[in-house]
C-alpha positions in Angstrom: 84.2 -66.6 51.0 83.3 -66.9 47.5 85.5 -65.3 44.5 83.7 -62.9 42.4 84.3 -62.5 38.6 85.7 -59.3 37.6 84.4 -57.9 34.2 85.3 -54.5 32.6 83.7 -53.1 30.2 85.1 -52.2 26.9 85.0 -48.4 27.1 86.2 -48.5 30.6 89.4 -50.4 29.4 89.7 -47.8 26.4 89.7 -45.1 29.2 92.1 -46.4 31.3 94.5 -47.0 28.5 94.8 -43.2 28.5 96.0 -42.7 32.1 99.9 -42.8 33.2 101.2 -45.8 33.5 101.7 -45.8 37.2 97.7 -44.8 37.5 96.9 -47.7 35.7 98.9 -50.2 37.7 97.2 -48.8 41.0 93.5 -49.1 39.3 94.2 -52.5 37.8 95.4 -53.7 41.5 92.3 -52.2 43.4 90.2 -53.9 40.3 91.7 -57.0 41.0 90.9 -56.7 44.7 87.2 -56.7 44.2 87.4 -60.4 43.2 87.9 -61.1 46.9 85.9 -58.2 48.4 83.7 -56.6 46.0 83.0 -53.6 49.0 86.3 -53.1 50.5 86.4 -50.4 53.0 86.1 -46.9 51.4 83.6 -48.1 48.9 80.7 -45.9 48.8 77.1 -46.3 46.6 75.9 -43.6 44.5 73.3 -41.9 45.2 70.2 -42.1 42.8 71.6 -45.4 41.5 70.2 -48.5 43.1 73.0 -50.5 42.4 76.1 -48.8 41.4 79.2 -48.6 43.8 82.4 -46.3 43.5 85.8 -46.3 44.9 88.7 -44.2 44.7 92.4 -44.7 43.3 93.9 -41.0 43.7 92.3 -38.7 41.1 90.4 -41.4 39.6 86.8 -43.1 40.3 85.8 -46.6 39.4 82.3 -47.0 38.9 80.9 -50.6 39.2 77.9 -52.6 40.1 77.7 -56.1 41.7 75.4 -59.2 41.0 75.7 -61.0 44.4 73.7 -64.2 42.9 75.9 -64.8 40.4 79.1 -63.7 41.9 80.0 -61.2 39.0 81.5 -57.5 39.5 81.0 -55.7 36.4 83.3 -52.5 36.2 81.3 -49.7 34.2 83.2 -47.0 34.0 86.9 -45.8 35.1 87.5 -42.0 34.6 88.8 -38.7 36.7 86.9 -37.8 39.6 86.0 -34.4 37.8 83.9 -35.9 34.8 83.1 -39.8 35.4 80.2 -38.9 37.1 78.6 -37.3 33.9 76.0 -39.0 32.1 75.4 -41.9 34.3 
C-alpha cells in the first residue's frame, strides 16, 4: 500500500495549538496515521460535501480531504465537535 503525504492547513495548525497538550498529542497521532490509511475505521464521509471526511478524537473532529491520484491528504479543519462544522 502506498504512503500518502499529509498536509495540514495553517489555520488548522493554529486551532490545534489552542487545545490542551494531551489532546494535541492524541490528535497529532491520529493525523499521522492518515499517511498509511487515509480512511481508517471510524471515518465518515460528510454529507453534502463531495470529498470531505471526518474522524473523531475525543471531543474533537478532524475534517480532511483525500486525493487518491496524488496520494495526498489535506487536513482542512480541526475543532471541537460543537463548532467544527460551522461554515463548511
